[in-house]
C-alpha positions in Angstrom: -0.1 0.0 0.0 1.1 3.6 -0.7 -0.5 7.1 -0.4 -0.1 10.2 -2.0 -1.9 13.6 -1.6 -2.9 15.3 -5.2 -4.8 18.7 -4.9 -5.5 18.2 -1.3 -7.0 14.8 -1.5 -5.8 11.7 -0.4 -5.1 8.6 -2.8 -4.4 5.1 -1.7 -3.3 2.4 -3.6 -3.8 -1.1 -2.4 -2.4 -4.4 -4.3 -4.7 -7.5 -3.2 -4.1 -11.0 -3.2 -6.3 -11.3 -6.2 -3.4 -9.6 -8.4 -5.5 -6.3 -8.7 -4.4 -2.9 -8.0 -6.9 -0.6 -6.6 -6.7 3.1 -6.1 -9.2 4.7 -3.6 -9.7 8.3 -3.3 -10.2 10.3 0.2 -13.9 9.1 0.5 -12.8 5.5 0.3 -14.2 5.2 -3.3 -12.5 2.7 -5.8 -11.6 5.0 -9.0 -9.4 2.5 -10.4 -9.2 -1.3 -10.6 -6.5 -2.9 -12.7 -5.7 -6.5 -12.9 -2.5 -8.5 -14.0 0.0 -5.9 -12.6 3.0 -6.4 -10.3 2.8 -5.8 -6.7 5.9 -3.6 -6.6 4.6 0.0 -6.7 5.1 3.6 -5.6 3.8 7.0 -6.1 6.1 9.0 -7.8 6.2 12.3 -10.0 7.2 10.4 -13.0 6.1 13.2 -15.7 7.4 16.0 -13.8 4.2 18.1 -13.5 4.3 18.1 -9.6 1.8 15.7 -9.2 2.0 12.2 -8.1 1.9 9.3 -10.8 2.2 5.6 -9.9 5.2 3.2 -11.3 4.8 -0.3 -11.2 8.1 -2.1 -11.1 8.2 -5.6 -12.6 10.2 -8.5 -11.3 12.1 -9.9 -14.1 15.3 -10.8 -15.6 15.6 -7.4 -17.2 16.2 -4.8 -14.9 14.1 -1.9 -14.4 10.9 -2.6 -16.6 8.0 -0.9 -15.4 4.3 0.6 -16.1 3.0 4.0 -15.6 -0.2 5.3 -14.5 -0.2 9.2 -15.1 -2.5 11.3 -12.9 -5.1 12.7 -15.1 -6.1 16.3 -14.0 -9.5 16.3 -15.8 -10.9 13.0 -14.2 -8.5 13.1 -11.2 -8.1 9.6 -11.9 -4.9 7.8 -13.1 -4.6 6.5 -16.6 -2.4 3.2 -17.9 0.3 4.6 -20.4 0.2 2.0 -23.3 3.8 0.6 -24.4 5.7 2.1 -21.6 7.2 -1.2 -20.3 8.6 -1.3 -23.7 11.0 1.0 -22.3 13.2 -0.4 -19.5 15.0 1.8 -17.2 13.2 5.0 -18.1 14.9 8.3 -17.4 13.5 12.0 -18.3 15.8 14.0 -20.4 15.6 17.2 -18.0 13.7 20.2 -19.2 12.0 18.5 -22.1 9.1 16.2 -22.9 11.5 13.3 -23.9 12.8 10.1 -21.8 15.7 7.6 -22.7 15.4 4.2 -21.7 18.2 1.4 -21.6 18.2 -2.5 -21.9 20.8 -5.1 -22.3 20.6 -7.1 -25.9 22.5 -10.0 -25.0 26.2 -10.9 -25.0 26.6 -10.5 -21.1 25.2 -6.6 -21.7 27.9 -6.0 -24.3 25.3 -5.5 -27.0 22.5 -2.8 -25.6 20.0 -0.1 -26.8 18.6 2.9 -25.8 15.2 4.5 -26.9 14.3 8.2 -27.0 10.5 8.4 -26.5 7.9 10.7 -25.5 4.2 10.4 -24.1 1.2 11.7 -25.9 -2.3 11.0 -24.9 -1.0 8.2 -22.6 0.8 6.3 -25.2 4.6 5.8 -25.0 5.9 6.7 -28.7 9.4 5.7 -29.8 11.5 8.4 -31.8 15.1 7.3 -31.8 17.5 4.3 -31.0 20.6 4.0 -30.0 22.0 0.3 -30.7 25.6 -0.6 -29.1 27.6 -3.7 -30.3 30.8 -4.5 -28.9 30.6 -8.3 -28.9 32.0 -9.1 -32.1 28.8 -10.4 -33.6 28.8 -12.4 -36.9 25.9 -10.3 -38.3 26.4 -6.7 -37.1 30.1 -5.3 -37.0 30.9 -3.7 -33.6 29.6 0.1 -33.4 27.0 2.5 -31.9 24.3 2.7 -34.4 22.0 5.6 -34.2 18.6 5.3 -35.8 15.4 7.7 -36.1 12.4 5.6 -35.5 8.8 6.5 -37.6 6.4 3.7 -36.5 8.0 0.6 -37.7 10.6 2.2 -39.9 14.0 3.0 -38.8 16.7 4.9 -40.5 20.2 4.8 -39.6 21.6 8.4 -39.1 24.8 7.8 -37.6 27.5 5.1 -37.0 30.5 5.6 -34.4 33.2 3.1 -33.5 32.2 1.5 -30.1 35.5 3.0 -28.5 33.3 6.3 -28.5 31.8 5.2 -25.2 35.5 4.9 -23.3 35.5 8.7 -23.5 32.5 9.2 -21.2 32.4 9.0 -17.7 30.0 6.2 -16.8 31.1 4.4 -20.1 27.8 3.6 -22.6 25.6 5.1 -19.9 27.5 8.3 -19.8 27.5 8.4 -23.9 23.8 7.5 -23.9 22.7 10.4 -21.7 25.1 13.1 -23.3 24.2 11.9 -26.7 20.4 12.0 -26.0 20.7 15.5 -24.2 22.7 16.9 -27.3 20.6 15.6 -30.1 17.2 14.9 -29.0 15.9 17.6 -31.2 17.0 15.7 -34.2 14.4 13.3 -33.6 11.2 15.3 -32.7 
């Protein structure tokens, strides 16, 4: 169970043994009931609008997969963001409407991906991808491949040598954050 105060009203989120998440308002009315979510959740201002949202953390061998329920000011309820779980370990790109993710893509985390995305009308939309290969793969030459994404279409924008990540504090994670921070406008 967790609670949050939003616009002076107390919201309580409970996860019950029937694998269902319930959200109650100050009057103890059930305003939301969702099944098939995970029991590990928290109120957190993910969107940066000053209002608490609900992040639901998966238990998985892929770290930091989450679902997100954004607080809707007009209905004073929470709405599930579609496809949010497609973007593990999401982080906001400070001062923008964008977020970036990170996930392993094989070879003991020597192959990896980061996606640039935004949320529109409660749906996560991918617009960019950085794919890192540093495992001497058969089909793909080692390197960092940067793509613009439009729906199911990926267009290669840049290719960099894999050694570029060594120039950044925190290695690939430093490169990813620096790249998206500097270049996000090229994808929107």
